[in-house]
Steps between C-alpha positions, in 0.01 A plus 500: 500500500529850352613798716234647728251766401538794739306814574430750777162593651473840664165670577658837422512400133163408356308492174155594623191368662309210349158604369254222600366512141823345381364152580206505266359258243289499184165343415395501137210337317747266331485120495411365840621787720143603588276209407599178684784709648374748754133449407330161475143471626434138597858429603508318838683794663294778327313755712150629426648749249681226303853590620724202562590487871819301437624769263403783739706331773806477273465857378495620859811285575668651193453848650379686195453874569348631175340323205478640149177417312347414248798512258735483325426467136142408593416851621566665163167373360310465830165670570501551877119522494492127403636405843246679724143437597313171522715211383218337306462818289866535405593438135729238363773659285785400277830575679710620208826513692509128588253354246269380777141539609446739791185423698529810726378288797792657689520874494567808710286410801639148510857627477452748787343222705802280425736779615299555815546134588853452377646830612655763282421817307359523148678643197232530236602525136287705261454429134687751288518271202152494358348756743600834642451791738120472548505133588792543741324787678180294516679209661659704779162667561331161524768366729572791730236770501286484821158531337244728348599446134381246244821298509558509878138408566545208256790375712286534812225297339749238379729460798403717801542853613869522577732630225787270406755771574742392224807731512740333256418508121698365210436701185498227237743214444808468279366747252838509322460139391373428147327188644283726720141558394486877431881532484604864490799718436662661804347837412152352450518307827657785696227742403222243571650399836527864605137561405381195690704585809375857500138399472531220758666727753213747465274216613736389777790732598663221696554280196861386417598409148741257334580591138622240256872466457666278247384138485864390534854610474530339158233719343646718220339808657623431856597826670358718221150369582533591868640843418212585260228363728632685806527820301118493488427348842776610735278722714221240521693172531617353827664189356627365169453128432788257439464142372755218469492125452789257478538137392780253473638452151619148417852433621549838671384472862783726621355796308151416624611500858645849447174641356486753786800679341271595214223591741733740684597667172135529402403672827795736485431588137137587570597705807753693293239579239247615759756729661609639164141592411453657845815706457400608151160609628660674799270284720636379835236230536656154497319227302522157658478161328218245499665170402153358451595200287801287583572128511666202336287419195581236241355718222653292225290204613180692547520652150462149360177440690190483281231739607132418448185677598460313827409598854802515738737298281833378638739769388846598627501238779875482551615256767797653679826337609751574774706695243193709415443572870859625545450743208171624650690547831771698322234724338352567843846605614525738206166662588604544861839641400314772309245570769568869480341512153302180456182548707271233349570149387252245359606139453321387186285313557337373823336165422561236224628748232880523548412500869628402845172321573354219294160334515302219341128549430314328782834390644796631703694821507874502565809715519747519210871533578475874427248542781766475771738787416206736454326400819821533704590842350146630549492392863849599610607760235317790666693797636806684375725356230871528585769548243676177402815492284617138464871439462535141389548245225370559150443291186439560132164474320430505128226769526592718797880480500680462837256497794539439874416153622322642802221760485365630827303765683400565864201661662507653850185524713586806707227423757614148589859527392464181298694468170381284210775410255407356161765341278532277196801293393507486119767229483356172376782297656668679789389601845614855586601610854332821617647749743303804607648767726236673717568862592266703716280193536479284812331171411499243776455184296414342169125449505501278191680421173272327250612377161309416182724268302502138385737238372291514183470867386214395269291361790138631504187489705202336331150383592644152552795630710398845633772503768790366292685835542484702820742727691710324762707608797872558431769390743804682626378857458625702801602836634865533588502829692393751241556273201233272354635183344295272281528273194279545196435168322535479123206645304308615809271765640581589861329692773698575819329682785684661791329605819 
């Protein structure tokens, strides 16, 4: 057994408070995320609005706090007017982003009804690919203005008198990407985003805006894109978006398990750029990050999928393993460890499409392995993030160099005094002892230590075996005075709660 991983927890040394929006998700009109995912009229569990009751129950269990909608690449050619009004009058359109047919049976009113039933706050994305300032201002007027104008009265006729009250708006999606419909240069996008934000805030002064950052750290314009966009939007923007996906490359699981090292560098690089622009503009406002797309995504497999003009085709339906869940857990730890600057996080996506929840049309819904780390962090990772500096064993990876075997964070609920500690062990073969010294904290006992691990790291949950992988209770975890002692199994996600 390797030497123990050690760190100290002291409430005098913290990172910052967790914004509830950190535990968000993403619903896009892509594949089966919407149709036969969250929405399937005629399903045995469906309500009168066509929403699947079994999926609603799992979304509530997952603890999602904000949902970004309707895209994603989809939004860059989307006409929001297609998704409002009587369903029977809505047009069928080609979805250029995913080579599918969009029926528009599910639109804004249906999404807001879903949120009301599932819980959570909307983040609506506006089309700045093929459309612009006027359409963005029209959408916020339709959604939020109380009444007395053509658009607000249209909403009242369609869906009732109450405004939707949407506060959080994403100004386009991945506009730096050449794959994006209406792709723009940083200057073009920055000027357009500033114009849209200005007009939208005239309609609703409470609106908050997310401007597009780079689509990924590997983009050739990474850093320079953010700097140029923020030069135009700094006074108007509240957040800048960050996106990252990771997948295991053949024969290199150690690097995959250390993906959060890259995520940390990505966050810190974007923060540095934001602060540099603020300093250059002599503006003391601090831009925060909206990490509104993140997950494990086997993109190399999805690129080989043939796309046809079909309704709700099966696209991007990755089935996740224990190893994938450990990486998702490590990414959650990275988000928490940067809670002072990362305010919003959206796991992409919510159902069927690279998702923690899977469904079959007319059939069951079940939890993927990745469901469990997210649900545990969302439920128990609320409060104040404490500083954690792990001193422990390391190992070498081909991509990320030397990395610690144990990655961890801790969240203190100042009201109850409870501490939730989240940790992953990246070693594929060795259990690692854990020793945590508690200073200024007075926990009475270990409430629980649950582990997500398996003798087969490739084990998965499927429709045939939906409970093949579940968290289990660890043994031997105990408080020895002011020292917590535990053992982290090989390749595992761990949650330890002290009360």
